[in-house]
N, C-alpha and C positions, 0 to 999 in steps of 0.2 A: 228427528227422522222418525217416520212411521214404520212400524214393524207389524205386518199382518200376522195375527195369532190364530184366530178362528177356532178357539177351544171352547167347549161347553163349560159353563160356570154356574154356580148356585148363587142367587142374588137375594139379599134381604132388602125389603122396601121400607121406607119411612112412612109416617102417618100421612104425608102429602102425596105418596105414590111414587116418589123417586127412589133410586137405589141408595141405600145407606151403607152397605158392605157387600162384598162378594168373595167367594172361595175360589182360588185359582192356584194351581201348582202346590196343593196341600197347605196353603197359607191364607188366612183371612186378611183381606185388604179393606180398610175402613175409609169411606169417602170423607174427604175434608172439603169444606166449602160447599157451594151450591152446585148440584149437578145441572147440566143443561140438556134439555130434550131437543133432539134434532129429528125432523121427519123428512123423508124423501118420498116423493110421490112416484108411484109406478104407473106406467100407462096400462090401463085396464084391458085394452084391446090386444096387448101382446100376450102371447102364450096360448096354450091349447085350451085351457079352461079359465073361467073367471076366477080371479084370486079371492080368498076369504076377506082380504082387506087390501087396500091399494097404497098404503103407506108402509115404509120401512121405519120402525121405531128404533132410534139409536140414542143412547144417553152418553154424553161426554162428561167424564168425572175425573177429578184429581183424587187419588187414593194412595194411602200409605200402608205398608206392611210393618206393623210394630212401630219402632222408633225411627224407621228409615224415612228419607225424604219422599214427599209425594211424587207420583208419576201420573201423567195423564193417560187415560184409557177410554176407549169407545166400547160400550156394552150394547149389544143388540138383542131386542126381544123378538123372537121368531113368531111366526103365525100361530104355531101350536102352543105358545106361552113359555117355551123354554128359552133360556138366555145363553148367549155366547159372548166371549171376549173377542171382539172383532179386531181391534188395533191397540197396540201399546206405543205411545209416543215417547221416544227416548231421546 
């Protein structure tokens, strides 16, 4: 089941540019396995002004907090470069 979280998070990136860990709810979550980049195209003609970019960048990761079992998360990089935890898959 997907739970919409939409909380700001701090993300550390790997040498290849994908998320390697993120801080959420005071805990560091380490990405296990290969993160998957998902891009959703936005219609550029919608809205009052032209967007800075037309894709929504989302990374689907499996991450674990300490020795706990990994959980799937969707991390979203906003237009301004800040990250948010969009969805937790439970």
